[in-house]
C-alpha positions as CSV (number, residue, x, y, z in Angstrom):
1,X,110.1,84.9,97.4
2,X,108.7,88.3,96.4
3,X,111.8,89.1,94.5
4,X,110.4,87.1,91.6
5,X,107.0,88.9,91.6
6,X,106.7,92.0,89.4
7,X,104.7,95.0,90.5
8,X,101.5,94.0,88.7
9,X,101.4,90.7,90.4
10,X,102.3,92.3,93.8
11,X,99.4,94.7,93.4
12,X,97.2,91.6,92.6
13,X,98.2,90.1,96.0
14,X,97.9,93.4,97.9
15,X,94.4,94.2,96.7
16,X,92.6,91.6,98.8
17,X,94.7,92.5,101.9
18,X,93.9,96.2,101.6
19,X,90.2,95.4,101.0
20,X,90.2,93.1,104.1
21,X,91.7,95.9,106.2
22,X,89.1,98.4,104.9
23,X,86.3,96.0,105.6
24,X,87.6,95.2,109.1
25,X,88.0,98.9,109.9
26,X,84.6,99.9,108.7
27,X,83.0,96.9,110.5
28,X,84.7,98.0,113.8
29,X,83.6,101.6,113.3
30,X,80.0,100.7,112.7
31,X,79.9,98.1,115.5
32,X,81.4,100.6,118.0
33,X,78.9,103.2,116.9
34,X,76.0,100.8,117.5
35,X,77.6,99.6,120.8
36,X,77.4,96.0,119.7
37,X,81.0,95.0,119.5
38,X,82.3,92.7,122.2
39,X,85.8,92.4,123.6
40,X,86.1,89.1,121.9
41,X,85.3,90.7,118.5
42,X,87.8,93.4,119.1
43,X,90.4,90.8,120.1
44,X,89.8,88.9,116.8
45,X,90.2,92.2,114.9
46,X,93.5,92.8,116.8
47,X,94.7,89.3,115.9
48,X,93.9,89.8,112.2
49,X,95.5,93.2,112.2
50,X,98.7,91.8,113.8
51,X,98.9,89.3,111.0
52,X,98.5,91.9,108.3
53,X,101.0,94.3,110.0
54,X,103.5,91.4,110.3
55,X,103.3,90.6,106.5
56,X,103.7,94.3,105.6
57,X,106.7,94.6,107.9
58,X,108.3,91.6,106.2
59,X,107.8,93.2,102.8
60,X,109.2,96.4,104.2
61,X,112.3,94.6,105.5
62,X,112.7,92.8,102.1
63,X,112.5,96.2,100.2
64,X,115.1,97.7,102.6
65,X,117.5,94.7,102.0
66,X,117.2,95.1,98.3
67,X,117.7,98.9,98.5
68,X,114.4,99.6,96.7
69,X,113.8,103.2,97.8
70,X,110.4,103.6,96.0
71,X,109.0,100.4,97.4
72,X,110.4,101.2,100.9
73,X,108.6,104.6,100.9
74,X,105.4,103.1,99.7
75,X,105.4,100.3,102.2
76,X,106.4,102.7,105.0
77,X,103.3,104.7,104.3
78,X,101.2,101.6,104.3
79,X,102.6,100.3,107.6
80,X,102.0,103.8,109.1
81,X,98.3,103.4,108.4
82,X,98.3,99.9,109.8
83,X,100.0,101.0,113.0
84,X,97.4,103.8,113.4
85,X,94.7,101.2,113.0
86,X,96.3,98.9,115.5
87,X,96.5,101.7,118.0
88,X,92.8,102.5,117.5
89,X,91.9,98.8,118.1
90,X,94.0,98.8,121.2
91,X,92.3,101.9,122.5
92,X,88.9,100.2,121.9
93,X,90.3,97.2,123.8
94,X,91.0,99.6,126.7
95,X,87.4,100.8,126.7
96,X,86.0,97.3,126.4
97,X,88.2,95.7,129.1
98,X,87.2,95.2,132.7
99,X,88.5,97.9,135.0
100,X,91.1,95.7,136.6
101,X,92.7,95.0,133.1
102,X,92.7,98.6,131.8
103,X,95.9,99.8,133.4
104,X,98.0,97.0,131.9
105,X,96.5,97.5,128.4
106,X,96.9,101.3,128.8
107,X,100.6,100.8,129.7
108,X,101.0,98.6,126.5
109,X,99.2,101.3,124.5
110,X,101.7,103.9,125.6
111,X,104.6,101.7,124.3
112,X,102.7,101.3,121.0
113,X,102.1,105.0,120.8
114,X,105.8,105.7,121.3
115,X,106.9,103.1,118.7
116,X,104.3,104.5,116.2
117,X,105.5,108.0,116.8
118,X,109.1,107.1,116.2
119,X,108.1,105.2,113.1
120,X,106.2,108.3,111.8
121,X,109.3,110.4,112.5
122,X,111.6,108.0,110.6
123,X,109.1,107.6,107.7
124,X,109.6,111.2,106.6
125,X,112.8,109.9,105.0
126,X,111.9,106.2,104.6
127,X,114.6,105.3,102.1
128,X,117.4,106.6,104.4
129,X,115.9,105.2,107.6
130,X,114.8,101.8,106.3
131,X,116.5,99.6,108.9
132,X,115.3,101.8,111.7
133,X,111.8,101.8,110.3
134,X,111.8,98.0,110.4
135,X,113.1,98.0,113.9
136,X,110.4,100.3,115.1
137,X,107.7,98.4,113.4
138,X,109.0,95.2,115.0
139,X,109.0,96.9,118.4
140,X,105.3,97.8,117.8
141,X,104.5,94.2,116.8
142,X,106.2,92.8,119.8
143,X,104.0,94.8,122.2
144,X,100.8,94.6,120.1
């Protein structure tokens, strides 16, 4: 359990995850700029992003349960960035998808956008809205 890990050890575990996200994001940006990314590559990026978001949401849920306001605020900001990245990857998926699949993906994107917007609104006071934040993040994940 993470309750036995102090903040220095937690940052030790988070550093590789944050670096992986940064690498994934920069790879996607450069690949799209060159026009070389495939739908399969984007789907792999979405799958990896989903895993990272899920682990961050679990940490956010644990910090809410332990009433750790500082950690909740920090994790809410981190999840906010991950949700934005997930929306960007989904938008790229819309652009890479065949025309017959675009409407369904776009409808899913609109649900993600709404969940992300509601998360952003609640994140302004993360410590007070902790359980609602977790709920919105899980809504995002269920449709992502």
